[in-house]
N, C-alpha and C positions, 0 to 999 in steps of 0.2 A: 730617361730615368723611370724606373718601375713605380707605378702608382700603388700606394698602400691604402686599401679601403678602411683599415682600422684607424687611419689618421684623416679620414674624410669627414664630411658633415654627418655621416651615419655612424660614427664611432660610438656614440652613446647607445644607439639602438642595438648595435652588436654586443655591447657590454651587458645590456639588459637581457638579451637573448642568452648569453653565456650564464648569467645569474639564474635565469628561469630553468634552463636545462639541467644545471647542476642541482638546484633545489628540488626539481622534480625527480631526479635520479635518487637523491637522498631520501625523499619521501617514499619512493618505490621500495628502496632497501628496508626502510623502517616497517612498512606494511608487510614485506616478506618475512621479516623477523617476527612480527606480531602474530602472523598466521602461519608460521613455518610448518607446524605439524600437519596442517591441512593441505599444503601446496603440492606435496609429492614431487619435490624438485629433483631433477637430475641435471647434469651439465647442459645438455641440449635444450631442455625447457627453460633453464635459467638464461641462456643466451637468447632464446626466442623472446622471452619477456623483455630483456634489455633492448633488443633491436626494435621490436614493435613499439615498446614504450617510448624510445627516442624519436620514432617517426611521429607518434601522436604528440609528444612534447613539442617537437619542431612545428607541428601544425598549430598548436596553441600560440606559440611565439609569433607565427605569421599573422594569425588573426589579431593578436594584440598590437601588431606592428602596423596595421592598415592605416589608421588615422594619422599616426605619427609619421609614417613614410610619406603620406600625402602632404603633411605640413612641411616636412624637410624638402620636398620637391618644389613647393610653391614659394617659399621664402626667398626673396631676391638676395644675392650675394652681399649687397651693400648694407643689409640689415642684420647680417649674421652676428656681428659683435655688439649690436645695440642692446641696451638694458631690457627692452621689451622682449626681444627674441630670447635672451638668456633666461629671463623669468619664465617665459612660456615653456621653454625646454625643461627647466627644472620642475615646473608644475606638472607637465605631461608625464615625465619619467616618474615623479613621485607618485602620481595616481596609478600608473601602470604597476609599480612595485607594490603599492598599497593593496590594490585589487588582487595581485598575485599572492601576497602574504595572507590576506584574508581568505582567499580560496584554499590555500594550503591548510590553514587552521580549520576551516569548515570541512575540508576533506578528511582531516584527521578525526574530528568528532563524528563525522558521518560513517567512517570506517569502523569506529568504535561501536556504533549503534547497529550497523547493518553488514559490516565486513564486505563492503562493496564501494566501488566508485559511485559518483553521483549518477542517479538514475531517475526514473519517473517519479519516485517519492520526493526527491529534491526539487523537481519542477513543481510538484503539487504544493510543497511547503512554501515555495517562494511567493505563491499567491496569498498565503495567509500569514502576512508579516506580523500581525498583532500577536497571534498565538505562538508563533515560532520565536519571536524576539523575547517574549515573556518567558517562554520555556527555557531558552538559553540563559536568560537573566537569573532564573530560579535554579538552574542546574549548575551554572558556573558564575564566577565573579566577573560580570560583564564589564564594569568600569576598568578593572585591571586588565582584562583581555583587550579591550579597545586601546588602552594605554600601551599595552605590550605590542600590539600590531603596529601602532604608529611609531613606537620606539624602534622596532626592528626595521621598519621601512626607512626611517631616517638613517639608521646605521648602514643599511645596504646602499642607500643613496650616497653616503659619505665614502664608502668603499669604492663605489664606481667613480666618484669624483677624484679620490686619491690615485686611482689608476691612470688618470690623465685623459679619460675619455671625453669629458666636457671641454677640457683645454684643447684637445685635438679637434673637436667638432667646431668650436667657436673660432679657432685659428686656421681653419681649412679654407681652401679656395676650390670648392667642388663645382665644376661647371654644370650647366643645366643638362647637357647631353649625358654626362655621367650620372647625375641625379635621376634623370628619366630612366636610364638603364636599370639602376638599383630599384627604384620604386616599381617600375613595370615588372621586374623579375619577382618582386615580392607579391604583387597582385596576381601574376600568372600562376605562381605556386599556390596562392590562396584558391584560385579557381580550380586548379587540379585537385587540391584537397577536397573542395566542396563537391566535386563531381565524382571523384574516384576513391577517396579514403573514407570508407564508412566505418562506424564504430564496431560493426559486426565482424570486421577483419580480425579483431582481437579475440573473437569467440570461436576459436578453432580447436581448443583443447577440451578434453572430456572433464578436466578439472576446473571447476568454476573459479577457484582462487587464482589459478594461472591466467585465466582470461581477464579477471578484474585487475590483476597486477600489470598486465600489458597495456591497460588503458591509461588515459590522462583524465583527471577529474573534470576540468573545464570542457574538454572535448566531449566527454560523456554527457555532461549536463546539456549542452546544446543539441546533441544527438537525441537525447530523451525528449527535449522540448519539441524538436521537429517531429518526433514519432509518437506523440502522446495519444494519438488515435490511429489505429491501424485498420485498414480495410481488409477484412478476411478474404474476400474474393480476389483481391489483388496480390496478397502476400503468402497465402497458405495453400496447402494441398486441397484439391477439390474433387468432389464427385459431381455427376450431373445432379441438378437440384432435385429432380423427381426421385432419383435413386437415394439421395441423402435423406429426404423426408420419408421414403419407404422404410429405410433402416431405422430412423428415429421413431417413427410411429410403432414399429414392431417392438422396439426396446421399451417404450413407455406404455404399451397396451397391458392392462391388468384386468383380472376378473371384475366384472361389474362396471367397466368403463366402455364408453362408445364415442368414437369421433363424430363431431357434428359439423366441422368446418370443411373447407376444400382440401384437396390432397396435399397442398403446400401449407399446412397448418397443423397444430397439435391441439386445437381446441376440442375439448371433450366433456362429456357428462360422466360423473362418477356416481354410482349408485351404492348405497350402503348394503352390505351383504346380509347382515342379520342384526337383531337387537333394536332397542329403542334409541332414537337420537337423544343425546344429552347436550346441553348448551351451558356449560359452566363459564364463568369469567376466566379470561386467560391473561396472565401477566408474564411477559417474557423479559428476563434480565440478560442483557448481552454484555458479557464481561470483556473489557478492553484488554487486548494482548495477553490472553490467558491460555498458556500451553497446557496440554494434558499432563505433561510430566511435572507440573507443580503439585499435583495431588498424590497423596499416599496410595490411592487406588491404582496409580500407574508407576509406583516404585519410589516415589520421593519420600525420604526419611527425615525431612526437616520439620515436619509437623506444622506446616504453615497454612494448611487448609482443613482444619478439624471440622468445620461446619459442612463444607462441601463433601468431605469424605463420609460424614454421617448421613447427609441427604442422599448420596448416591445409593446407599443401602436401603433407602426407603422409596426409591423412584424407579421409573422406567429409565434405565441408565444405558446410554449408548457408549460402549467401550472402544469402538473403532470408527468414530466419526471424523471426517476430514474437512477442514475449511477449504473453500474454493480459491482463496487468495491470501495475500499478505498485508492487506490494508483494511481499515475499518469499513470503508465504502464497499469493498468487496463482500465483507460479511453481511452488511446491510442489504446489498443486492441479492445475495443468496437467500437470506432469511425473509425478505419481503417479496421477491419475485420467483424464487425457486427456478432459476435458469443458469446454465453454464456461464462462466465468465468470458465474455467476448474480449478480444485483444484491444489494448489501449485503456482508456478511462473506464471506470465503472459506469454503468447506466445511471447510477445516482448522480454522477457528475456531468452527464451529457445533456445535450438539447433533445427535444422531442421525447421527453420522459414523463409526459403528463397523461393522466387517465389510463394508466396501464392496468392490466389484469393482475393485481397484486394479491397476496395473501389477505391483506386488509379488505379487499373487495369481497372476498369469500365470507369474511366475518360480517361485513356490511349486509350481505344477502341474508344473513341469519338474524339481523336486527341488532347487531353489536354497534357500539360507538368506539372507534379506534383513536388512540392518542399516542403520539410520539413524545417521549421524555428524554431530554438531554441536559446534562449538567453544565455544558459550555454554551457557546453562542452557536445557534443552529445555522447561522450563515456559513460556518466552517463546513467545507466539503459539500456545500449545496444541500445540506440535510433538510432545512426548512422548505426550500423550494421543491425538493423531491417529495417529501412526505406530505406537504401541504397541497400539492397538486394531485395527490393520490388518495385523498379521502381521510387523512389523519388530522385530528386536532394537534396543536403544538404546545408544548410546555418546555421552555428552555431558559437559559441564563443570559439571553442576548443583551448586549450592551445597550441596545435601544430597540424599540419596537420597529418592525419593518415598515417602511413607507414606500408605497408604489409597487409592492409585490403583486404578481399577477395570479396569486392563488386566493381563493375565498375560503377561509377556515378560521377556527377559533385559535388564536395564538395568545398565550399568556407568558409573561416574563416572571420568573421567580424573583420576588422582591428581596431587597437587602435584609429586611427584618427576619426572613426565613433562612438566612445563610449564616452558618457558623464557621465554615472554613472554605477557602477558595484559593486556587492557584491558577497558573496560566491556562490550563485546559478546562477549568470550570470548578463548580462546587464539588465538595466531597460526596462520596456515595451515600452516606447517611442523610445528607440534605436532600438529594434527589429522591431518595426513598420516602422521605417525609412528604414531599410533594405528591408522590404516587399514592400514599395512604390518604391524604386529604382529598385527592381527586376521586379515589375509589369510594370513600365515604359518601361523597356528594352523589355519585352515580347510583350507588346502592339505594340511597334515600329516594332518588327519582325513579327507582325500579328500572334502571337502564343497564343492560348487560354491557360489559366493557372488555375490550382487548387493548392491552397496554404494551408498547414496545419501548423498553428502557435501555438507553445507551449509557453505560457507566464510564467514568473517566479516571478513577483513582489509581488504577494500575498502569500508569503512564509516567515517563520521566517528566518532572523531577522527583517522582515517587514521594510526594509530600502528602500529609494527611493530619487530622487533628491529633494533638499530643495526648498521651495518657490512655489511649485506647488499646494498644497492644504493647508487647514487650520489646519491640524493635523501634528505635528512634526514627521519627519522620525524616524523610529525605536521605536516608542512609543508603538504601539499595532496593533492588527489585523485590527481594524476599519480603521486606517490610510492606511494600505496596500490595503484594499478593496476600499477605496475612491480614492487612487491613480490609482489603476487598472481601475476603472470606468473613471477617468479623462483621462488616456492615450488612452482609446478607443475613447473617444470624440475627442481628438486631432487628432487621426489617421483618423477618418471618416471625420473630418473637412478638412484635407488635401486631402483625397481621393476624396472628392466631387469636387475638382478643377481639377481632372484628366479627360482626354478624355475617359478613359476606365470605369469610375465610373458607368455610366448609364447602362452598360452591365455587371455589376458585382454584384453577390450575396454575402452577408456577413452572415456567420453562427457564432453565439456566443453561446458557450456551455461550461459547466464546465467539468473538468476531474473527479472530485469527490468532496465531501463535505470537509469542513475545519476540521471536527472531525467525527470520526466514533464511538466514545465512547458513550455508552448509557446503560440503565439498562438491556437490552436484548443483547444476543450474536449478533444477527442481528437486529439493531434498524432501522426500516424502514425510519423514519424521517431523519436519518443521511445519506440517499442516495438521498434525494430530491434535484435536481439541476435545475438551470434555463437553458433554451434553446430557441433560437429564430432564425428565418431566415429573414433577413432584406434586403430590396431593391429587392424583387421579382418582376420581370417585369410584369406589368399588373395585379398584385394581390392585392386585398384589405387586410388590416390588419385583422387577424383572431386569436382567442384564441382556441387552441386545449386543451380541458379540460380532454380528456381521459387519463387514466394511461397508460404510455408507457415506453420504455427503450431507453437508449443511442443507442442501436443497431438498433432502428427503424428510426433514424434521416435521413439517406441517402435514404433508400427505399421510405420514404415519399417525400423527395425532388425530387427524380427521377420521381415519379409519377406526381408531380406538373409540372415538365419540359417536361412531355410526352415522356419519354425515353423508348425505347426498348433495352434490354441488357441481357447479360448472367450473372448469379451470382451464388455464392456458399456460401450464408450467411443466417443467421437466422432472419434478420430484416424484418419487415412487414410495409406496408404503413398504417399509423395510420388513414389517411383520408378515407380509404376504408370503405364503409358502413358495410361490413362483419367483420371488425376488432373487435376482442375480447380483451378488455384491459388486459394487463399483464405486469409484470416487473420481470427481473432476477437480483437479488442482492446477493452479496456474500462476504465473507471474503476469506482468502486463504484456509480455510478448510470447512467452513459452506457454503452451497449452497442454496440460497433462491429462491422460485418461488411464486410470488404473482398474484392471479387472483381476481379482485375486492377486497373484504375485507378478502379473505382467503389466508393464507400464509403457504407454505410447506417448511421445512428446512431439507436438507439432510446433514448428518454428517458422518465422518469415523465410522468404525465398523458397517456399514449398518444401521445406526440409522435414523429414519424418525420421524419428529415431525410436528405437524400442529397447527395453531393458527387462531383466529379471530382477525383481526386488526381494531382497532378503530382510525381513522385518527384524529378526533377532539381532542382526549386525548392522542394520540400516545401511545396507550396501546395494548399489545398483550396478549390475553387470550387463554390458551390451549383449543383447540376445535377439535373434529374429523371432518375431511372433507371427501369428496367422494374419492373412489379409483381412479376414473377417473382423478381427479386433481393431486393426488399423482403420478399416472402414467405419466401425462404430465410433471411434474417436473423431474422425473427420466429420461424420454426419452430425454428431452431437453439437460440435462447435459451429459448423457451417450453417446448420439450420437455425441455431440460436441467433447468429449474426444476421441471417436472412430475415428472420421474423422481426428483430429489432429495427433493422434498416428499412423494412417495408411497412412498418406500422403493425405488424402481426402480433405484437404483444399487448395491443390496446384491448380495452374491455370489449 
């Protein structure tokens, strides 16, 4: 008599596998429909997506099955029909379905935000459950969602029961030898997947959407978790270290600068070329998720940034600045360290990031007091730890004062009495600006020059802000959050203009990253284009800087305008220098981009190097061979940055 595995003890496990694969297929079809215009699907690519997707889905099923298959192997035959075994089976399968349904829901919301399967961002967010859960609760009806997930789980469990799978399992007489064969087969396949099926197998198409559709969310999540820090030396194209530093030092050498460190360093002295040094206060407002195309200056006709559009006409205005990454911590890294983004975590989030040669340390050498302001809890993204260990005082909305932190600095919690509005991510921008004004007044009274780094929060989902401030209801959409962000800046500057310190204070307004990084290409250049302006420069006429440049160039440019001589250990270049050659460094946590004029080089793990010709007017990237010199510049920039961080070369 032929043995039927679907009537064995493993019948329920097979039924669960069938449910998961069908549900995953339907999810993949839904994502394809949602992003159909961007996928450039033809018949062959559609088949590839389905085949690769089924491989990843089967892998997820295998991982889900590990513990259950172990239980099915070990339970003696005489206990199969016992009430305890029946209960345990139902509980295990219920939990497996519950986790699956929840992951499908989470994938759907994640795709809506990033048009991507789970990645490094999802791993990051898992660490900060308070902020994420509250964000979900304020963006969606969480009690109804939980009830819905549980209800769907119960329905699926009942469908599996009605199929007879549980009856077949409990009524079976599967011998130990057969059970061992089944379980060992599952474990062997798991081992094969762990060793041979890497998530990068899905990343063979030039179309990013096709790659993402080929993946499975849970598989991608654990792949990102495993790869959250990447060793550049191990995974990326290399030059001999001495050659890499030779190229980098040539790229960073400017008139008036002189290298002072060993050949494998970029430490240098920069001498002012002409004029008297000026030391105004500096207030930098970092706008959360603020794309250049929100502004009328860049073609937006919705009139949601009237304040910034007006300020741009009165400022040193960078019209072609690009963010280094797609996360707030990348923007902080670029604006505080002025270094290329190394693969994996931002340096803000890593170990060994204390006492670095930051922009703040340059201000410190000029007698400034530096303060980091954040409307949320500075524990998030390791902000307090990073800034506190690099010479900044801290002002945040932390739920409690830090205990046992290993940094010695002034940390102040914004009290409830000074908060008018708060959501999951922190207090509204108006409230954080009130704290900045109060702090500036105190420092001015003490005759203390100040440098303030302000991280805003209002332009972030759930897009809520105080009612009655603008003509778009709170929580409606991103446009409302952008308009409120713009309004709050206007109110801040209106109050600042009444202060005695205003005339001697520069205001930098710059974005940390764009609102979305999703695009047809793995690195979509347009999704890195950010606004940046320096307002209230003493004695300086408004000026538009049209050259392509990077976030890391902002402060070297400012220091040149202020005629500063200083020591530095960064990669930023004065954009106003006549010898400046336009370039931008743009990256994901794995892909490292280097753009010079319209040529783009992308470095990827497995020592992969790609090059493209970028058409700005159409935002198109066409594969194109570029010079070896440009490729070497890209490799040298990222290789040396990783080398210096890993060897302690970015320390003071």
